[in-house]
C-alpha positions in Angstrom: -2.9 6.1 -19.2 -2.5 6.1 -15.4 0.2 8.4 -14.0 3.4 6.5 -13.3 5.3 7.8 -10.2 8.8 9.1 -10.8 11.8 7.8 -9.0 11.9 11.1 -7.1 8.3 10.6 -6.0 8.9 7.0 -4.9 12.0 8.0 -2.9 10.1 10.9 -1.2 7.2 8.5 -0.3 9.7 6.0 1.1 11.4 8.7 3.2 8.0 9.7 4.6 7.3 6.1 5.5 10.7 5.7 7.1 10.0 8.9 9.2 6.6 7.4 10.3 8.3 4.2 11.4 11.1 6.0 13.1 8.5 8.1 15.1 6.8 4.8 16.2 10.1 3.4 17.4 11.0 6.6 19.3 7.6 6.6 20.9 7.9 3.0 22.0 11.4 3.5 23.3 10.4 6.4 25.6 10.1 6.0 29.3 6.3 6.4 29.2 5.2 5.5 25.6 2.0 7.0 24.2 0.6 3.8 22.7 -2.5 5.6 21.3 -0.3 8.0 19.3 2.1 5.3 18.3 -0.7 3.0 17.0 -2.2 5.9 15.1 1.1 6.6 13.4 1.6 2.9 12.8 -1.8 2.7 11.1 -0.8 5.7 8.9 2.5 3.9 8.1 0.6 0.8 7.1 -1.6 2.8 4.7 1.5 4.5 3.4 3.2 1.2 2.8 0.2 -0.2 0.9 0.2 3.0 -1.3 3.9 2.7 -1.9 3.6 -1.0 -2.9 0.8 -0.1 -5.4 3.0 2.7 -6.8 5.9 0.3 -7.3 3.6 -2.2 -9.1 2.1 0.6 -11.2 5.6 1.8 -12.1 6.7 -1.7 -13.0 3.6 -2.5 -15.1 3.7 0.9 -16.8 7.3 0.7 -17.7 6.9 -2.9 -19.0 3.9 -2.1 -21.1 4.7 1.5 -21.9 5.5 0.6 -25.5 1.8 -0.3 -26.1 0.3 2.5 -28.2 -2.8 4.1 -26.6 -5.9 2.3 -27.9 -4.0 -0.8 -28.9 -5.1 -4.2 -27.8 -4.1 -4.7 -24.1 -4.1 -1.0 -23.2 -7.6 -1.1 -21.6 -6.7 -4.3 -19.7 -3.6 -2.7 -18.3 -5.5 0.4 -17.3 -8.1 -1.8 -15.6 -5.3 -3.7 -13.7 -3.8 -0.4 -12.6 -7.1 0.9 -11.3 -7.6 -2.3 -9.3 -4.1 -2.1 -7.8 -4.7 1.5 -6.7 -8.1 0.8 -5.2 
């Protein structure tokens, strides 16, 4: 089964994303903003958000279907869906 992120991992990921967005805001609020640096950080934040969203969906699906015994009908389909979400 695919690793389901813990609450602690999700909160840490969210904190990193918040830090990235805060850095973009600070950069843009400065007297002479470095748009190149801000856009690079924003692109990283976008990737981080996509990863966080996938982690939340994985967590939800895993917790909802966690009761399915390994090898039971539906397990391989769930694993396939989780691989697609993470790709």
